[in-house]
C-alpha positions in Angstrom: 89.9 111.0 131.4 86.4 109.4 131.7 85.9 111.1 127.8 89.8 109.7 126.8 88.8 106.3 128.4 85.3 106.0 126.9 86.7 107.1 123.3 89.5 104.2 124.0 87.0 101.6 125.0 85.3 102.8 121.6 88.3 101.9 119.6 88.3 98.6 121.3 84.4 98.3 120.0 83.6 97.3 123.8 80.1 97.5 124.7 80.0 100.6 127.6 76.8 98.7 129.6 78.4 95.4 130.1 82.4 96.6 130.7 80.8 99.1 133.6 79.9 96.5 134.7 83.5 95.1 135.4 85.6 97.8 136.5 88.5 95.5 136.4 88.2 94.8 132.9 89.0 98.3 131.5 92.3 98.6 131.7 92.3 95.5 129.2 90.1 97.2 126.6 91.5 100.7 127.1 94.8 99.2 125.9 93.5 97.7 123.2 91.3 101.0 122.0 94.6 102.8 122.3 96.5 100.2 119.9 93.8 100.5 117.2 93.3 104.2 117.4 97.7 104.8 116.9 97.6 102.0 114.0 94.8 104.0 112.6 97.2 107.1 113.0 100.2 105.3 111.7 98.1 104.3 108.6 96.8 108.3 108.2 100.7 109.3 108.2 101.6 106.9 105.8 98.6 107.2 103.5 99.7 111.0 103.8 103.6 110.9 102.5 102.1 108.0 100.0 99.5 110.1 98.3 101.7 113.3 98.7 104.6 111.9 96.7 101.9 111.1 93.9 99.5 113.9 93.7 102.5 116.8 95.2 99.3 118.1 97.2 99.1 118.5 101.0 95.3 119.6 100.4 94.3 116.2 98.1 97.0 114.1 100.7 95.4 115.5 103.7 92.1 114.2 102.2 92.5 110.6 101.4 95.2 110.2 103.7 92.1 111.1 106.8 89.7 108.8 104.5 92.5 105.5 104.9 93.3 106.2 108.2 89.8 105.8 109.2 89.2 103.0 106.9 92.1 101.0 108.6 90.9 102.4 112.0 87.5 100.5 111.3 88.7 97.7 110.0 91.3 96.6 112.8 88.4 98.0 115.2 85.8 94.9 113.3 88.8 93.1 113.7 89.1 93.0 117.6 85.0 93.4 118.3 84.0 90.7 116.3 86.3 87.6 118.3 84.3 86.6 121.2 86.5 84.9 124.1 85.3 80.5 123.9 86.2 78.2 126.2 88.0 76.1 123.5 91.3 77.5 123.1 92.0 76.0 119.7 88.7 77.2 118.1 89.4 80.7 119.1 92.7 80.1 117.1 91.3 78.6 114.0 88.8 81.7 114.3 91.4 84.7 114.8 93.8 83.0 111.9 92.2 84.9 108.8 91.4 88.2 111.2 95.7 88.0 111.6 96.1 87.5 108.0 94.4 90.9 107.1 96.6 92.5 109.9 99.7 91.4 108.0 98.7 92.9 104.9 97.6 95.4 106.8 100.7 96.3 108.5 103.4 96.0 105.3 100.6 98.1 103.4 101.6 100.8 106.3 104.9 100.1 107.3 105.7 100.5 103.2 104.9 104.7 103.1 106.7 105.1 106.5 109.4 102.6 105.3 110.4 105.5 102.6 109.8 108.4 104.8 112.6 106.7 107.4 114.7 106.2 104.5 114.3 109.4 102.4 118.0 110.8 102.4 119.1 107.6 101.1 116.9 106.9 98.5 117.2 110.3 97.8 121.2 109.8 97.1 119.9 107.0 94.9 117.4 108.6 92.9 119.7 111.1 92.3 122.4 108.7 91.1 119.5 107.7 88.9 118.6 110.5 87.2 122.5 111.3 86.4 122.6 107.8 84.9 119.5 108.8 82.9 120.9 112.3 81.7 123.8 110.5 80.3 122.1 108.2 78.5 119.7 110.7 77.2 123.0 113.1 76.3 124.4 109.7 73.7 121.0 108.7 72.8 120.9 112.5 71.6 124.4 112.2 70.6 123.5 109.3 68.2 120.8 111.2 67.1 122.6 114.6 65.5 125.3 112.7 63.4 126.4 116.2 61.7 127.4 117.6 64.6 130.2 114.8 64.7 130.6 114.8 60.5 131.4 119.1 61.5 133.5 118.1 64.7 135.8 116.0 62.4 136.0 118.6 59.5 136.9 121.2 61.9 139.5 118.7 63.6 140.8 117.9 60.4 141.6 121.5 59.3 143.4 122.1 62.9 145.6 119.1 61.8 146.4 120.5 58.4 147.3 123.9 59.8 149.6 122.0 61.7 151.2 120.2 59.9 151.7 123.1 57.9 153.0 125.1 60.6 155.4 122.4 61.8 156.6 122.3 58.3 157.6 125.7 58.4 159.5 125.1 62.3 161.1 122.8 60.4 162.6 125.2 57.4 162.6 127.9 60.0 165.1 125.7 62.3 167.2 125.0 59.0 167.7 128.5 57.8 169.1 129.3 61.4 171.6 126.1 61.3 172.2 127.1 57.5 173.4 130.5 58.5 174.8 129.7 61.9 176.9 127.1 60.6 175.7 124.2 61.5 176.2 120.6 60.1 173.3 119.0 59.8 172.0 116.8 57.1 170.0 119.5 55.6 173.3 122.2 56.4 176.4 123.2 54.4 178.2 124.4 57.8 179.0 127.2 56.0 178.7 130.2 58.6 176.8 133.4 56.6 174.0 133.9 54.1 175.0 131.8 50.9 173.7 129.7 48.5 172.4 127.0 51.0 171.0 129.7 53.2 169.7 131.9 50.2 167.7 128.8 49.2 165.9 128.0 52.4 165.3 131.4 53.0 162.7 131.2 49.8 162.1 127.7 51.1 161.2 129.6 54.8 159.2 132.5 53.1 157.0 130.2 50.2 156.1 128.2 53.3 154.8 131.0 55.6 152.9 132.1 53.0 151.4 129.0 52.1 150.5 128.7 56.7 148.9 132.6 56.2 146.6 131.6 53.8 146.1 128.2 54.9 145.3 129.7 58.4 142.8 132.5 56.9 141.1 130.1 54.7 140.6 127.0 57.4 139.9 129.8 60.1 136.6 131.0 57.9 135.7 127.8 57.2 136.3 127.3 61.2 133.4 129.9 61.8 130.9 128.7 59.2 131.9 125.5 61.4 131.0 126.4 64.5 127.9 128.0 63.7 126.5 124.9 61.8 127.8 123.0 65.0 125.9 125.5 67.4 123.0 125.3 65.4 122.9 121.5 65.9 124.3 122.0 69.1 120.9 124.0 70.2 118.7 121.6 68.7 119.7 119.1 70.6 119.9 120.9 73.6 116.3 121.9 72.8 115.3 118.3 72.9 117.0 117.7 75.7 115.5 120.2 77.7 112.3 118.1 76.6 113.4 115.6 78.7 114.4 117.3 81.6 111.4 117.2 83.3 111.1 113.4 82.8 114.3 112.9 84.4 113.8 115.6 87.1 110.2 114.2 87.9 111.6 110.7 88.1 110.7 111.2 92.0 107.4 109.0 92.5 105.6 106.1 94.8 106.9 103.8 92.6 110.4 105.5 91.6 111.2 105.8 95.7 109.9 101.6 96.0 112.5 100.7 93.0 115.2 103.1 94.7 114.2 101.3 98.6 114.7 97.5 96.6 118.1 98.3 95.2 119.7 99.9 98.7 118.4 96.7 100.1 120.2 94.3 97.8 123.0 96.8 97.9 123.3 97.1 102.0 122.7 94.2 104.5 122.1 97.0 107.1 119.4 98.3 105.4 117.9 95.3 104.7 118.0 94.6 108.3 116.3 97.6 109.6 113.7 97.4 106.7 112.5 93.9 108.4 112.5 95.0 111.6 110.7 98.1 111.0 107.8 95.3 108.8 108.2 93.3 112.3 107.6 96.3 114.0 104.4 97.2 112.4 103.4 93.7 112.2 103.2 93.7 116.0 101.5 96.8 116.6 99.2 95.2 114.0 98.0 92.0 115.5 98.7 93.2 119.1 95.3 93.3 119.8 94.6 90.2 118.6 96.4 88.5 120.5 96.1 90.6 123.5 92.5 88.9 123.3 93.7 85.7 122.3 96.3 85.1 125.3 94.0 87.1 127.8 92.1 85.0 129.5 88.0 84.9 130.0 86.8 87.5 131.8 83.7 88.7 133.6 83.3 91.2 130.3 83.2 87.9 128.2 80.8 85.8 130.5 78.6 88.9 130.5 78.4 89.5 126.8 78.2 86.3 126.4 75.2 86.1 128.8 73.7 89.1 126.8 73.5 87.3 123.6 72.4 83.8 124.8 69.7 86.4 126.3 68.9 87.7 122.3 68.7 83.9 121.5 66.7 82.9 123.7 64.0 86.0 123.8 64.7 84.8 119.8 63.8 81.6 120.0 60.4 82.5 122.4 59.0 85.0 120.6 59.4 82.7 117.2 57.9 79.7 119.6 55.2 82.4 120.5 54.4 83.7 116.7 54.9 80.0 115.5 52.3 78.9 118.6 50.0 81.9 117.7 50.0 80.8 113.5 49.0 77.7 114.2 46.0 78.1 116.3 44.8 80.5 113.5 45.5 78.2 111.3 43.5 75.4 112.9 40.7 78.0 114.0 40.5 79.2 110.1 40.3 75.5 109.5 37.5 74.3 111.7 35.3 77.3 110.9 35.7 76.9 107.4 34.5 73.6 107.4 31.7 73.9 109.4 30.7 76.5 106.7 31.0 74.4 103.9 29.3 72.0 105.9 26.3 74.0 106.4 26.1 75.0 103.5 26.3 71.6 101.8 23.2 70.9 104.1 21.3 73.4 103.0 22.0 72.7 99.0 20.7 69.4 100.1 17.5 70.4 101.6 16.6 72.5 98.4 17.4 70.2 96.5 15.1 68.1 98.0 12.4 70.0 98.2 12.2 70.8 94.2 12.4 67.0 94.0 9.3 66.6 96.2 7.5 69.6 94.4 8.3 67.9 90.8 6.9 64.5 92.0 3.5 66.2 93.1 3.4 67.9 89.9 3.4 64.9 88.0 0.7 63.1 89.5 
């Protein structure tokens, strides 16, 4: 338990030696550290899901997710540990504003991948709808790219229609022939029963129509088989082109595609938009909780000791500076005094030598 407490103290960025002197502050920094730690955990999970959708590899996603979580943890720890409780409340808020802005950005970045995971089923449904639309669009585009299929299909339908018309004409003659034999009175029959002149005439017309139909059926059937072969060849080419596009359509499952799907879902559904907003607010609350805890909490003994420690460091620095400055001035003064004394001795010695030389010169001249 003590190890866990010290770990959360470390997460909060607190000074162990100072915090151990004020046990009443332990729980506050324990809570701050736990919040920072779990924020890093959430960031790692969010990063893992986001990176897995990109790389489709557990190993790569795990490595980068741990790095991402460690970076977010370090940023949060820095944000919390760099804040100081002062006597003036408004000055603290002014200093905390940049940290709050950074915390808000981190909260939004962390929440998005987790939103994608929480709404994964709805997003998958939206992606399936988009894939179906892409498939239809691709097939329509390929159909326009192979006009030969439509032309061959049109010719095939024309041959079938031609055979249908010939069969209808044969059936019509068959009805007239039957009506003539059985003595039915119509616009094209005589109404006399039996195989009379009109019946034989219609029989000949029927036989000729049947023969024409048989010839046409054989000819069109052969042509239709040729057309089917050509159509299948073009369809095979079209299907091959479509198969090339299938991986791209099936691969429409990346991070950006899911973000787009989530955006469309929130536009279509107020409930989804509300749920997304609440989730973002939740992570904003989690991310900014340590900062607000330090802002709204009263100045405690830990803050007093920490400020005292920092003031002692400043005072020690000033003392060292004054001492170093004094020593430097003393050395400079000593250097100047010794330097000037040596210069005066050298000048006096030079003057004495010059005077001696001058006197010697005068004596020689006499």
